[in-house]
LOMI-217367 format. One line per field, with one value per residue (C-alpha): residue in one letter; x, y, z. Coordinates in nm, 3 decimals. Layout:
REM LOMI-217367
resn <- (a,...)
c1 <- (X,...)
c2 <- (Y,...)
c3 <- (Z,...)
This chain:
REM LOMI-217367
resn <- (m,t,w,a,d,a,s,r,r,r,g,v,v,v,s,t,i,g,i,t,q,t,l,a,w,g,s,t,y,y,l,p,a,i,f,a,d,p,i,s,a,e,l,h,l,s,r,e,w,f,f,g,i,f,s,a,a,l,l,l,s,g,l,l,g,p,l,a,g,r,t,i,d,r,r,g,g,r,d,v,l,a,a,t,s,l,i,f,a,a,g,l,v,l,l,s,f,a,s,g,e,v,g,l,t,v,a,w,t,v,i,g,i,g,m,g,f,g,l,y,e,a,a,f,a,t,v,a,g,l,y,g,h,e,a,r,n,a,i,t,g,i,t,l,f,a,g,f,a,s,t,v,g,w,p,a,s,a,v,f,i,q,a,f,g,w,r,g,g,c,l,a,w,a,i,l,h,l,l,v,g,l,p,l,n,r,l,l,v,p,k,g,l,p,l,p,p,e,k,a,p,d,h,a,a,p,a,g,a,a,g,v,p,w,t,m,i,v,l,a,g,v,f,g,a,t,w,f,v,s,t,a,m,a,a,h,l,p,r,l,l,e,a,l,g,s,t,p,a,a,a,v,f,a,a,s,l,v,g,p,a,q,v,a,a,r,l,v,e,f,s,l,l,r,r,a,s,a,f,v,s,a,r,l,a,t,g,l,h,p,i,a,a,l,l,l,a,i,i,g,p,a,v,t,i,p,f,v,l,l,h,g,a,g,n,g,m,l,t,i,a,r,g,t,l,p,l,a,l,f,g,a,a,g,y,g,l,r,t,g,i,l,a,a,p,a,r,i,l,q,g,a,a,p,l,l,f,g,l,v,l,d,r,g,g,p,l,l,a,l,l,f,s,g,t,l,t,g,l,a,f,l,a,l,l,l,l,r,a,p,v,r,p,l,r,n,p)
c1 <- (3.136,3.516,3.744,3.861,3.502,3.413,3.721,3.637,3.279,3.395,3.630,3.340,3.131,3.415,3.499,3.135,3.076,3.412,3.321,2.975,3.117,3.368,3.079,2.870,3.144,3.273,2.928,2.810,3.062,3.336,3.102,3.104,3.480,3.438,3.069,3.036,3.180,2.987,2.659,2.696,2.787,2.493,2.239,2.378,2.442,2.734,2.968,2.853,2.497,2.603,2.819,2.555,2.305,2.567,2.636,2.264,2.263,2.549,2.362,2.056,2.267,2.395,2.049,1.945,2.249,2.094,1.784,1.999,2.211,1.908,1.754,2.068,2.096,1.743,1.718,2.072,2.246,2.189,1.848,1.947,2.254,2.055,1.788,2.048,2.166,1.816,1.810,2.148,2.036,1.714,1.898,2.149,1.871,1.700,2.029,2.066,1.730,1.790,1.722,1.762,1.786,1.470,1.569,1.920,1.787,1.547,1.818,2.068,1.799,1.746,2.121,2.157,1.906,2.113,2.433,2.266,2.179,2.448,2.802,3.070,2.864,2.609,2.880,3.063,2.740,2.661,2.987,2.973,2.635,2.778,3.111,3.087,3.423,3.605,3.478,3.794,3.966,3.645,3.618,3.978,3.918,3.619,3.820,4.102,3.861,3.678,4.006,4.019,3.686,3.846,4.112,3.841,3.562,3.732,3.881,3.562,3.350,3.582,3.558,3.179,3.149,3.381,3.194,2.832,2.821,2.744,2.383,2.489,2.759,2.497,2.299,2.613,2.669,2.301,2.325,2.631,2.431,2.154,2.376,2.658,2.569,2.217,2.282,2.605,2.450,2.134,2.278,2.621,2.574,2.417,2.115,2.266,2.092,2.066,2.338,2.250,2.283,2.634,2.772,3.004,3.360,3.384,3.610,3.338,3.093,3.175,2.922,2.880,2.600,2.352,2.430,2.635,2.965,3.263,3.421,3.131,3.159,3.533,3.502,3.223,3.451,3.737,3.513,3.360,3.696,3.848,3.538,3.518,3.873,3.822,3.510,3.672,3.967,3.743,3.551,3.836,4.173,4.241,4.144,4.356,4.661,4.600,4.573,4.913,5.071,5.013,4.887,4.532,4.666,4.925,4.663,4.425,4.708,4.833,4.480,4.419,4.700,4.482,4.326,4.650,4.784,4.470,4.498,4.870,4.804,4.523,4.753,4.996,4.710,4.599,4.946,5.158,4.898,4.619,4.702,4.770,4.509,4.283,4.409,4.760,4.655,4.397,4.651,4.905,4.646,4.534,4.894,4.968,4.752,4.882,5.239,5.155,4.973,5.267,5.513,5.300,5.243,5.615,5.772,5.500,5.421,5.749,5.594,5.250,5.274,5.414,5.128,4.869,5.030,5.043,4.688,4.565,4.744,4.600,4.253,4.275,4.360,4.100,3.832,3.919,3.919,3.562,3.465,3.711,3.721,3.350,3.380,3.682,3.531,3.169,3.140,2.938,2.585,2.401,2.694,2.484,2.282,2.589,2.792,2.489,2.473,2.846,2.817,2.529,2.721,3.016,2.791,2.649,3.000,3.087,2.785,2.922,3.267,3.235,3.075,3.277,3.615,3.539,3.472,3.795,3.988,3.830,3.840,4.128,4.360,4.523,4.754,4.463,4.279,4.579,4.603,4.232,4.248,4.576,4.444,4.128,4.314,4.576,4.302,4.163,4.503,4.515,4.160,4.254,4.528,4.251,4.093,4.214,4.283,4.020,4.070,3.966,4.175,4.007,4.056,4.189,4.132)
c2 <- (-4.294,-4.314,-4.016,-4.172,-4.218,-3.861,-3.731,-3.926,-3.804,-3.446,-3.494,-3.611,-3.308,-3.063,-3.224,-3.226,-2.860,-2.769,-2.934,-2.778,-2.438,-2.469,-2.537,-2.253,-1.991,-2.103,-2.091,-1.758,-1.520,-1.606,-1.638,-1.275,-1.262,-1.511,-1.478,-1.098,-1.036,-1.301,-1.226,-0.849,-0.887,-1.113,-0.915,-0.581,-0.453,-0.255,-0.414,-0.148,-0.277,-0.636,-0.560,-0.325,-0.614,-0.843,-0.579,-0.561,-0.939,-0.908,-0.631,-0.853,-1.137,-0.904,-0.791,-1.156,-1.246,-1.186,-1.388,-1.671,-1.672,-1.669,-1.957,-2.167,-2.087,-2.215,-2.504,-2.608,-2.556,-2.882,-2.801,-2.441,-2.548,-2.814,-2.559,-2.321,-2.590,-2.581,-2.200,-2.175,-2.424,-2.231,-1.900,-2.042,-2.192,-1.853,-1.690,-1.930,-1.808,-1.435,-1.219,-0.870,-0.656,-0.797,-1.161,-1.090,-0.907,-1.187,-1.451,-1.263,-1.189,-1.563,-1.624,-1.340,-1.511,-1.828,-1.638,-1.483,-1.824,-2.049,-1.906,-1.896,-1.734,-2.016,-2.282,-2.134,-2.101,-2.464,-2.597,-2.351,-2.502,-2.853,-2.807,-2.489,-2.339,-2.624,-2.511,-2.314,-2.610,-2.703,-2.348,-2.364,-2.705,-2.578,-2.287,-2.523,-2.684,-2.371,-2.185,-2.357,-2.205,-1.952,-2.198,-2.450,-2.206,-1.976,-2.248,-2.458,-2.161,-2.099,-2.465,-2.465,-2.152,-2.292,-2.623,-2.513,-2.134,-1.916,-2.034,-2.397,-2.311,-2.179,-2.501,-2.708,-2.531,-2.580,-2.954,-2.978,-2.818,-3.075,-3.381,-3.291,-3.006,-3.109,-3.474,-3.392,-3.115,-3.310,-3.655,-3.597,-3.285,-3.346,-3.137,-2.988,-2.845,-2.491,-2.401,-2.285,-1.913,-1.804,-1.485,-1.293,-1.220,-0.911,-0.724,-0.727,-0.534,-0.162,-0.014,0.292,0.542,0.307,0.026,-0.172,-0.306,-0.114,-0.448,-0.522,-0.178,-0.208,-0.567,-0.470,-0.199,-0.445,-0.698,-0.430,-0.304,-0.646,-0.797,-0.499,-0.563,-0.939,-0.898,-0.635,-0.863,-1.164,-0.969,-0.772,-0.933,-1.064,-0.724,-0.539,-0.746,-0.693,-0.317,-0.328,-0.492,-0.868,-1.063,-1.206,-1.561,-1.457,-1.259,-1.555,-1.788,-1.551,-1.488,-1.862,-1.877,-1.697,-2.029,-2.216,-1.912,-1.904,-2.273,-2.249,-1.964,-2.160,-2.458,-2.227,-2.107,-2.464,-2.594,-2.311,-2.063,-2.295,-2.240,-1.869,-1.600,-1.547,-1.187,-1.294,-1.437,-1.162,-0.882,-1.064,-1.116,-0.756,-0.641,-0.856,-0.688,-0.333,-0.461,-0.651,-0.352,-0.122,-0.363,-0.405,-0.031,0.046,-0.245,-0.341,-0.671,-0.831,-0.891,-0.994,-1.345,-1.232,-0.979,-1.250,-1.487,-1.224,-1.109,-1.468,-1.558,-1.258,-1.323,-1.688,-1.608,-1.330,-1.579,-1.781,-1.465,-1.394,-1.712,-1.728,-1.368,-1.355,-1.702,-1.597,-1.267,-1.359,-1.737,-1.995,-1.922,-1.692,-1.718,-1.735,-1.422,-1.230,-1.314,-1.231,-0.886,-0.839,-0.949,-0.716,-0.385,-0.568,-0.721,-0.377,-0.246,-0.569,-0.528,-0.199,-0.345,-0.488,-0.172,0.085,-0.084,-0.136,0.237,0.323,0.080,0.194,0.568,0.614,0.340,0.043,0.245,0.433,0.103,-0.042,0.267,0.232,-0.136,-0.099,0.194,0.006,-0.302,-0.086,0.087,-0.254,-0.351,-0.038,-0.102,-0.452,-0.300,-0.129,-0.459,-0.648,-1.019,-1.234,-1.310,-1.672,-1.851,-2.091,-2.459,-2.691,-3.063)
c3 <- (1.572,1.601,1.543,1.213,1.095,1.191,1.012,0.696,0.703,0.746,0.453,0.237,0.335,0.270,-0.066,-0.170,-0.089,-0.240,-0.571,-0.586,-0.495,-0.779,-1.015,-0.870,-0.895,-1.235,-1.396,-1.248,-1.096,-1.347,-1.645,-1.770,-1.832,-2.119,-2.214,-2.212,-2.559,-2.758,-2.577,-2.618,-2.986,-3.075,-2.875,-3.001,-2.650,-2.516,-2.264,-2.017,-2.047,-1.994,-1.691,-1.555,-1.553,-1.396,-1.132,-1.053,-1.003,-0.755,-0.576,-0.550,-0.411,-0.139,-0.039,-0.004,0.210,0.555,0.459,0.329,0.646,0.874,0.679,0.712,1.085,1.138,0.891,0.806,0.476,0.288,0.141,0.068,-0.130,-0.316,-0.407,-0.546,-0.788,-0.938,-0.935,-1.108,-1.373,-1.431,-1.463,-1.710,-1.922,-1.928,-2.023,-2.316,-2.453,-2.394,-2.701,-2.557,-2.246,-2.088,-2.130,-2.009,-1.703,-1.612,-1.647,-1.432,-1.174,-1.128,-1.120,-0.867,-0.639,-0.665,-0.582,-0.277,-0.137,-0.283,-0.281,-0.011,0.266,0.243,0.230,0.530,0.728,0.649,0.795,1.086,1.172,1.143,1.324,1.533,1.632,1.463,1.123,1.037,0.871,0.690,0.556,0.436,0.279,0.081,-0.054,-0.156,-0.400,-0.512,-0.558,-0.897,-1.004,-1.239,-1.358,-1.445,-1.527,-1.776,-1.999,-1.970,-2.075,-2.370,-2.473,-2.440,-2.654,-2.919,-2.930,-2.883,-2.908,-2.609,-2.586,-2.585,-2.336,-2.093,-2.134,-2.072,-1.740,-1.649,-1.716,-1.489,-1.206,-1.248,-1.292,-1.051,-0.817,-0.719,-0.624,-0.442,-0.231,-0.154,-0.083,0.073,0.291,0.637,0.725,1.043,1.347,1.490,1.739,2.092,2.174,2.256,2.408,2.177,2.298,2.514,2.276,2.011,2.229,2.174,1.934,1.718,1.735,1.569,1.813,1.560,1.700,1.564,1.482,1.247,1.087,1.024,0.906,0.667,0.523,0.479,0.307,0.087,-0.041,-0.097,-0.258,-0.492,-0.613,-0.631,-0.844,-1.065,-1.134,-1.196,-1.459,-1.619,-1.544,-1.896,-2.045,-1.789,-1.879,-2.251,-2.194,-2.026,-2.330,-2.303,-2.602,-2.571,-2.535,-2.276,-2.084,-2.062,-1.961,-1.691,-1.563,-1.536,-1.278,-1.025,-0.927,-0.853,-0.665,-0.452,-0.373,-0.293,-0.050,0.112,0.155,0.337,0.555,0.622,0.705,0.844,0.970,1.087,1.455,1.418,1.462,1.164,1.168,1.069,0.733,0.674,0.722,0.509,0.234,0.212,0.167,-0.138,-0.403,-0.339,-0.370,-0.689,-0.842,-0.768,-0.929,-1.240,-1.277,-1.249,-1.437,-1.684,-1.863,-1.751,-1.408,-1.532,-1.389,-1.051,-1.034,-1.098,-0.847,-0.571,-0.643,-0.650,-0.327,-0.146,-0.283,-0.181,0.180,0.194,0.096,0.405,0.616,0.506,0.685,0.974,1.099,1.193,1.346,1.553,1.664,1.730,1.758,1.568,1.695,1.456,1.218,0.902,0.979,1.093,0.783,0.571,0.731,0.682,0.322,0.233,0.210,0.057,-0.209,-0.287,-0.351,-0.527,-0.750,-0.877,-0.941,-1.295,-1.433,-1.237,-1.279,-1.647,-1.687,-1.506,-1.724,-2.051,-1.987,-1.746,-1.868,-1.696,-1.472,-1.316,-1.275,-1.088,-0.869,-0.789,-0.692,-0.503,-0.298,-0.197,-0.076,0.094,0.293,0.386,0.524,0.737,0.862,0.977,1.190,1.389,1.490,1.793,1.764,1.936,2.302,2.248,1.984,1.745,1.814,1.549,1.546)
């Protein structure tokens, strides 16, 4: 196979996974922001109940992360991603038939299983298994597509609800998984083979009292804080902006700019920072949300769009860091299991985000909510300063 053929084939794989990841995120993780109100109203549930069930689904997905990563390390990611298309469809069908707390819990349990095996960690592990240390650009490419998940998902969910009601909207998303996600994942993603064992870089060796490398501990803390904020904003950003004085239409419009901001930041990472250490973009990314939160808290609705753009840019680059930092620090062998372990505590914190941030917003007000999110991401920035850049730089094709 010539270099041009290999490059084209890699482009097909990256595009395929990017499209299916956009569908996966838009129909699960970003679903509550639009579906929570109509579902809660019809089922006579409080928003706290709805987001509590959603949080439990995120917690379940985190607990399944190590198993999902180990499975992909051993068997490749193609079949795992294809299976999650079926799981997502099943969960959404169940959600469309929910009539109370039990039905809602069952539906989100199934969706949570799909999220544990089928979101970014699985996609990154799949391309790490296919391309090894050269997976950084593939990871970035996938996030360029999926960065539009909220931009596509929120308006699409609103259109589905308006046209079919929330139950029909769930069925519409399920049909897309069966007609688009399943064939793309199954037919266009190579199976992949396990990578040979590889020694981790020397600087990753020091361990804490439990034998866990300090690098893993710090990285898990960074991921936990940033994923918490990312999930909180995904679930509550339109409401947060409304609480600060934006109209409902303006809040939805501004929130929809998160996707383009994420993609723009990822393009910068892909073009200008692709040969730099993964730490450069990660540290830059963690600093953007605290700055944006401070500006919005001080100035108010006048800087709503700059806040969203800065938050989206930071979140976009952090998504890449979730895939590239473990690859840079520890190598490609065992990547799926390692990222699953790193994701587990982060998913636990992430699972609490919709409920906890919603309580802070409802009972403490938007300024306290901004202080909360800004402090968490600020601490993540300081934690990244404790990590040393990898001795061995990543190669780029």
